[in-house]
C-alpha positions in Angstrom: 91.2 128.6 114.5 92.4 126.1 111.9 91.0 126.7 108.3 89.1 123.6 106.9 91.2 123.7 103.9 94.5 123.6 105.7 93.6 120.3 107.6 94.9 117.0 106.0 92.0 114.8 105.3 92.5 111.2 106.7 90.8 108.7 104.7 89.9 105.3 106.3 87.7 102.3 105.5 86.1 99.9 108.0 84.5 96.6 107.8 83.5 94.6 110.6 86.4 96.3 112.7 84.4 96.9 116.0 87.3 95.7 118.2 89.7 98.2 116.5 87.5 101.4 116.7 88.5 102.8 119.9 92.2 102.3 119.9 92.3 103.3 116.2 90.5 106.6 116.9 92.3 107.4 120.2 95.7 107.1 118.2 94.7 109.0 115.2 93.3 111.9 117.5 96.9 112.3 119.0 98.4 113.4 115.5 100.5 116.6 115.8 98.9 118.2 112.6 95.3 119.4 112.1 93.2 116.7 110.6 89.8 115.8 109.3 88.5 112.3 109.3 86.6 110.9 106.3 85.5 107.5 107.2 83.6 105.0 105.1 81.9 101.9 106.7 81.7 99.2 104.0 78.6 97.5 105.2 79.6 96.3 108.5 77.3 93.9 110.3 79.1 94.0 113.9 78.1 97.4 115.0 81.2 99.1 113.6 79.4 102.1 112.1 77.4 102.8 115.2 80.6 102.7 117.3 82.3 105.2 115.0 79.4 107.4 115.0 79.2 107.3 118.9 82.8 108.4 119.3 83.2 111.2 116.5 81.6 114.0 118.3 84.2 113.9 121.2 87.4 113.5 119.0 88.3 117.2 118.8 88.5 117.4 115.1 86.1 117.6 112.4 84.8 114.2 111.1 82.3 112.8 108.5 81.2 109.2 108.7 79.6 107.5 105.5 77.8 104.3 105.6 77.5 102.0 102.5 74.9 99.4 102.0 77.5 97.2 100.4 81.1 96.3 100.7 82.9 98.5 98.1 86.4 97.1 98.7 89.4 99.3 99.2 89.8 100.8 95.6 86.2 102.0 95.1 85.9 103.0 98.8 89.0 105.2 98.7 87.9 106.8 95.4 84.4 107.6 97.1 86.2 109.3 99.9 88.6 111.3 97.7 85.6 112.9 96.2 85.1 114.6 99.5 88.7 115.6 99.9 89.3 119.6 100.0 93.0 119.9 100.4 96.2 119.5 98.7 97.0 116.0 100.5 95.0 113.2 101.8 96.3 110.6 104.2 95.3 106.9 103.4 95.2 104.8 106.8 94.2 101.2 107.2 91.9 100.4 110.0 94.4 98.3 111.7 97.2 100.9 111.3 98.0 103.3 114.1 100.2 106.1 113.2 102.9 107.8 115.6 101.7 111.4 116.6 104.3 113.0 114.2 103.9 110.5 111.3 101.6 112.7 109.1 103.7 115.8 109.7 106.8 114.0 108.6 105.1 112.9 105.6 103.9 116.3 104.9 107.5 117.8 105.4 108.8 115.4 102.7 106.0 115.9 100.2 106.1 119.7 100.4 109.9 119.5 99.9 109.3 118.3 96.3 106.2 119.3 94.2 107.0 116.3 92.0 106.1 113.7 94.7 102.7 112.0 94.3 102.8 109.6 97.2 104.8 109.5 100.5 104.6 106.1 102.4 105.1 105.7 106.0 107.3 102.9 107.4 105.2 100.1 108.8 106.3 98.5 112.1 107.4 96.0 112.8 107.7 95.1 109.1 107.4 97.0 106.1 107.0 95.5 102.5 110.3 94.4 101.1 111.4 96.6 98.1 114.0 98.7 96.8 114.5 102.3 98.3 117.0 104.8 97.2 118.8 105.7 100.3 119.2 109.4 99.4 116.0 110.5 98.0 113.7 107.7 99.4 112.3 106.9 95.9 110.9 103.4 95.9 109.3 101.1 93.6 105.7 101.4 94.9 103.9 102.9 98.1 101.6 100.7 100.2 98.1 102.3 100.5 98.1 101.1 104.2 99.6 104.4 105.4 100.4 106.8 102.8 100.1 110.6 102.0 98.7 111.2 98.5 98.9 114.4 96.6 95.3 115.0 95.3 96.5 116.4 92.1 98.4 113.3 91.3 95.6 111.0 92.4 93.3 112.8 90.0 95.9 113.0 87.2 96.0 109.1 87.0 92.4 108.6 87.5 92.6 107.3 91.0 92.6 103.6 91.9 91.2 101.2 89.3 88.0 100.0 90.9 87.1 97.9 87.8 90.1 95.6 88.5 90.9 95.9 92.1 88.6 95.0 95.1 91.6 94.6 97.6 95.4 93.9 97.1 97.8 95.1 94.4 95.7 98.3 93.9 98.4 100.4 95.5 101.1 99.0 93.1 98.9 99.8 90.1 98.4 103.5 91.4 102.0 103.9 92.0 103.3 102.6 88.8 100.8 104.8 86.9 102.1 107.8 89.0 105.7 107.0 87.8 104.7 106.8 84.3 102.9 110.1 84.5 105.8 111.9 86.0 105.1 111.7 89.8 107.4 110.3 92.2 106.7 107.6 94.9 108.7 108.1 98.2 109.3 106.1 101.3 109.8 108.1 104.5 111.6 106.0 107.1 111.1 108.6 109.9 107.3 108.6 109.5 106.0 105.5 111.4 102.8 103.5 111.7 102.1 100.4 113.8 100.8 97.8 111.4 100.9 94.2 112.8 101.5 91.1 110.7 102.2 93.1 107.6 98.8 94.4 107.3 96.7 91.1 107.7 95.9 90.4 111.2 94.1 87.0 111.2 91.5 86.7 113.9 88.9 84.1 114.9 86.4 83.3 113.6 86.8 84.9 110.5 90.5 83.9 110.1 89.7 81.2 107.5 87.5 83.5 105.2 90.2 86.4 105.5 93.0 84.0 104.4 90.5 82.8 101.5 90.1 86.4 100.3 93.7 87.1 100.7 94.7 84.1 98.5 92.0 84.9 96.0 92.6 88.4 95.3 96.4 88.4 95.8 96.6 85.7 93.2 94.3 87.4 90.7 95.5 90.8 91.1 99.1 89.9 90.6 98.0 88.6 87.3 96.5 91.9 86.5 99.7 93.7 87.5 101.6 91.4 85.1 99.4 92.0 82.2 99.3 95.7 82.5 103.0 96.2 83.1 105.1 93.4 81.7 108.0 94.0 79.3 109.3 91.7 76.6 110.9 88.7 78.1 109.3 88.8 81.5 107.0 85.7 80.8 109.2 83.6 83.2 108.1 85.6 86.1 104.5 84.6 85.5 105.4 81.0 84.6 107.3 80.7 88.0 104.5 82.4 89.9 101.8 80.0 88.4 104.1 77.0 89.2 104.7 77.9 92.7 101.1 78.6 93.5 99.9 75.4 92.0 103.0 73.0 92.6 104.3 74.1 96.0 103.3 72.1 99.3 103.3 75.5 100.9 99.7 75.9 99.8 96.9 73.5 100.7 94.3 71.9 98.3 91.7 74.5 99.3 94.0 77.4 98.6 95.0 75.9 95.1 91.4 75.5 94.4 90.8 79.4 95.1 93.8 79.9 92.8 92.1 78.0 90.0 89.0 79.8 90.4 90.8 83.3 90.3 92.7 82.2 87.3 89.5 81.4 85.4 88.0 84.6 86.8 90.8 86.9 85.5 90.1 85.7 81.9 87.1 88.1 81.6 89.2 91.2 82.4 91.8 90.4 79.7 90.2 92.6 76.9 90.1 95.6 79.4 93.7 95.0 80.5 94.9 94.9 77.0 93.2 98.1 76.1 94.5 99.9 79.2 97.9 98.4 78.5 98.1 100.8 75.6 98.1 103.6 78.0 100.3 102.3 80.9 102.0 99.2 79.9 103.9 100.1 76.8 106.7 102.1 78.4 109.8 101.2 80.4 110.5 102.9 83.7 113.4 102.1 86.1 111.2 101.9 89.1 108.5 99.5 87.7 109.8 96.2 88.7 107.6 93.0 88.7 110.2 91.3 90.7 109.4 93.4 93.7 105.8 92.4 93.9 103.8 89.4 95.1 104.6 87.7 91.7 107.8 86.6 93.2 106.8 86.0 96.8 
């Protein structure tokens, strides 16, 4: 019998994902290492929570489902689940990402090979986020939270996700850079694979317009947060080009630009907090903290 504390906790959030539940659970249940599922339903209205509850008893692994009366977003949702983690590692997995059976095992092998690793990210197929990766060590700029093995000690050491700033988007960059600054490594593991369509944002009718709106709003606002917290002297041109492209390019519709304007105004209220926390995280150089490998330059 597998001891409870030797299992890898798999953390996943769901919000109106009814059509994903069965395929996701079937694939996760095939993983080659002992796991425990810690799932949070973020106030779904389409029956997602009931569908999860109906399937969990027959999966063959321990599982807990928590239901929230409100949508906590990604950062707070994961922080809440981390309070239930009992082992050395936890695996963060999006509800639209399906891991190969040996994915977690390969991430574990890499993490256990170096006690300094804070996060190991799996490769997303068909496309991973473009960023630099050291070909020998796998060290990388930042690790996506869509499919990543996180050392619980490292997560606690940097205070987890900053849920005050981030609802969705860029919270994984912020976490990764705080880990680098705290002496933990962020590593990309090519051999560990998850299927994650459309770069993690599957647009589905009838909510496609709202999803695009949320993506534009939070990606824009949170990119500015990243700039405030981690910018170095002389990097103001990165923000200037970012704003010019968002507001001046024909790539974005009038509606998207209106969302950008609202997000820009909204970010102002966070500036005092950003400046205070910058004293902790933003006044140091690090070779892997690279604003030019974030959505600020997309």
